[in-house]
C-alpha positions in Angstrom: -75.9 -40.7 -8.9 -77.0 -38.8 -11.9 -74.7 -38.1 -14.9 -74.9 -34.4 -14.2 -73.8 -34.9 -10.6 -70.9 -37.2 -11.7 -69.7 -34.6 -14.3 -69.8 -31.9 -11.6 -67.7 -34.0 -9.2 -65.2 -34.8 -12.0 -64.9 -31.1 -13.0 -64.4 -30.1 -9.3 -61.8 -32.8 -9.0 -59.9 -31.6 -12.1 -60.1 -28.0 -10.9 -58.8 -28.8 -7.4 -56.0 -30.9 -8.9 -55.0 -28.1 -11.2 -54.9 -25.6 -8.3 -52.8 -27.9 -6.1 -50.4 -28.7 -9.0 -49.9 -25.0 -9.7 -49.3 -24.3 -6.0 -46.7 -27.1 -5.7 -44.9 -26.0 -8.8 -44.9 -22.4 -7.7 -43.5 -23.4 -4.3 -40.7 -25.3 -5.9 -39.9 -22.7 -8.5 -36.6 -20.9 -8.2 -36.3 -17.2 -8.7 -35.4 -16.2 -12.3 -32.5 -13.9 -12.9 -35.0 -11.2 -13.5 -36.6 -11.6 -10.1 -33.6 -12.7 -8.0 -32.0 -9.7 -6.3 -28.6 -11.5 -6.0 -28.6 -12.4 -9.7 -29.5 -8.9 -10.6 -26.6 -7.6 -8.5 -24.3 -10.1 -10.2 -25.4 -8.9 -13.6 -24.8 -5.3 -12.7 -21.4 -6.4 -11.3 -20.5 -8.1 -14.6 -21.1 -4.8 -16.4 -19.6 -2.4 -13.8 -16.5 -4.5 -13.0 -15.8 -5.9 -16.4 -15.5 -9.5 -15.4 -17.8 -12.5 -14.9 -19.0 -12.6 -11.3 -19.9 -16.3 -11.6 -16.3 -17.2 -12.5 -14.7 -15.1 -9.8 -14.8 -14.9 -6.0 -14.8 -11.8 -3.9 -13.5 -11.7 -0.3 -13.7 -8.9 2.2 -11.6 -8.7 5.4 -12.0 -6.4 8.3 -8.8 -5.4 10.2 -8.3 -3.3 13.3 -6.5 -0.7 11.0 -8.8 -1.0 8.0 -9.6 -3.9 5.7 -9.1 -5.6 2.3 -10.9 -6.4 -0.8 -9.7 -9.4 -2.8 -11.0 -10.8 -6.1 -9.7 -13.9 -7.8 -10.7 -16.2 -10.6 -12.2 -19.6 -9.7 -10.2 -21.3 -12.4 -6.4 -20.6 -12.5 -6.5 -21.0 -16.3 -9.0 -18.2 -16.7 -6.6 -15.5 -17.8 -9.4 -13.4 -19.3 -11.2 -12.7 -16.0 -7.9 -12.6 -14.1 -6.7 -9.8 -16.3 -10.0 -8.0 -16.1 -9.7 -8.1 -12.3 -6.2 -6.8 -12.5 -7.5 -3.9 -14.7 -10.5 -3.2 -12.5 -9.0 -3.1 -9.0 -6.3 -0.5 -9.6 -9.0 1.7 -11.1 -11.2 1.1 -8.0 -8.2 1.9 -5.8 -7.8 5.3 -7.5 -11.6 6.0 -7.5 -12.0 5.2 -3.8 -8.9 7.3 -3.0 -10.6 10.2 -4.8 -13.8 9.6 -2.7 -15.7 8.2 -5.7 -17.8 5.2 -4.7 -20.1 5.2 -7.8 -19.2 1.6 -8.8 -20.4 0.0 -5.6 -23.6 2.2 -5.8 -24.1 0.9 -9.4 -23.4 -2.7 -8.6 -25.6 -2.8 -5.5 -28.2 -0.4 -6.8 -28.4 1.4 -3.5 -26.5 3.8 -1.2 -23.9 1.4 0.2 -23.4 1.9 3.9 -20.2 3.8 4.8 -19.5 5.2 1.4 -20.8 8.7 2.2 -18.4 9.0 5.2 -15.5 7.3 3.3 -15.9 9.9 0.5 -16.0 12.8 3.0 -12.9 11.4 4.8 -11.0 10.4 1.7 -7.8 12.1 2.9 -7.8 9.9 6.0 -7.9 6.6 4.2 -5.1 5.0 2.2 -5.9 2.4 -0.6 -3.1 0.2 -2.1 -3.5 -2.2 -4.9 -1.4 -5.4 -5.2 -1.5 -8.2 -7.8 -2.2 -11.7 -6.5 -1.8 -15.0 -8.2 -5.4 -15.3 -9.2 -6.4 -11.6 -9.5 -5.8 -8.7 -7.1 -6.2 -7.1 -3.8 -6.9 -3.7 -2.4 -5.6 -3.0 1.1 -7.3 -0.2 3.0 -5.7 1.5 6.0 -6.7 4.3 8.3 -6.0 5.6 11.7 -9.2 7.7 11.8 -11.9 6.2 14.0 -14.8 7.6 12.0 -13.3 6.4 8.7 -12.6 3.0 10.2 -16.2 2.6 11.4 -17.4 3.6 7.9 -15.1 1.2 6.2 -16.2 -1.7 8.4 -19.8 -0.9 7.6 -18.9 -0.9 3.9 -17.1 -4.2 4.1 -19.8 -5.9 6.2 -22.4 -4.8 3.6 -20.2 -6.3 0.8 -19.9 -9.6 2.7 -23.6 -9.8 3.1 -24.7 -8.7 -0.4 -22.0 -10.7 -2.3 -22.8 -13.7 0.0 -19.1 -14.4 0.5 -19.4 -16.2 3.8 -16.4 -14.1 5.1 -16.2 -13.2 8.7 -17.5 -9.8 9.8 -15.3 -9.9 12.8 -12.3 -7.5 13.1 -8.9 -9.2 13.0 -5.3 -8.2 13.0 -3.5 -7.5 9.8 -0.6 -10.0 9.2 
């Protein structure tokens, strides 16, 4: 084998190794916050809701007469985020009651399913805020079938986009 041939083989080997290494590292790379849609939604949520999404947990529940949104801190000693939740949810209760769903639109960066109908049917839906040990809860009640369907679409979207793991099945309110 000539020296030129041996160098060509060595260069080819190095090139193939570099390509394979790049492919393997690319396959194992996790999305950065700039490219991960869920991380982007969380960042928008931090800004729009006024509390750290990574230090809090959202839950969404569907009931046969409406549903509920609950947000709580992950650490009971986290009074900063707990108080921010308690400030945010009464405001959301008022906004939703007025047919204003701009915050979910901002957080999710899309037209959130059900919000157009809920805004149009605002007089047929009742929103009530209550404080909980770790944060707060918004209970939503309606007897209107169209509003109920819109609310359930809204809550199912929230469950999916926030990745809460909550059930999308309709239950009875306790």
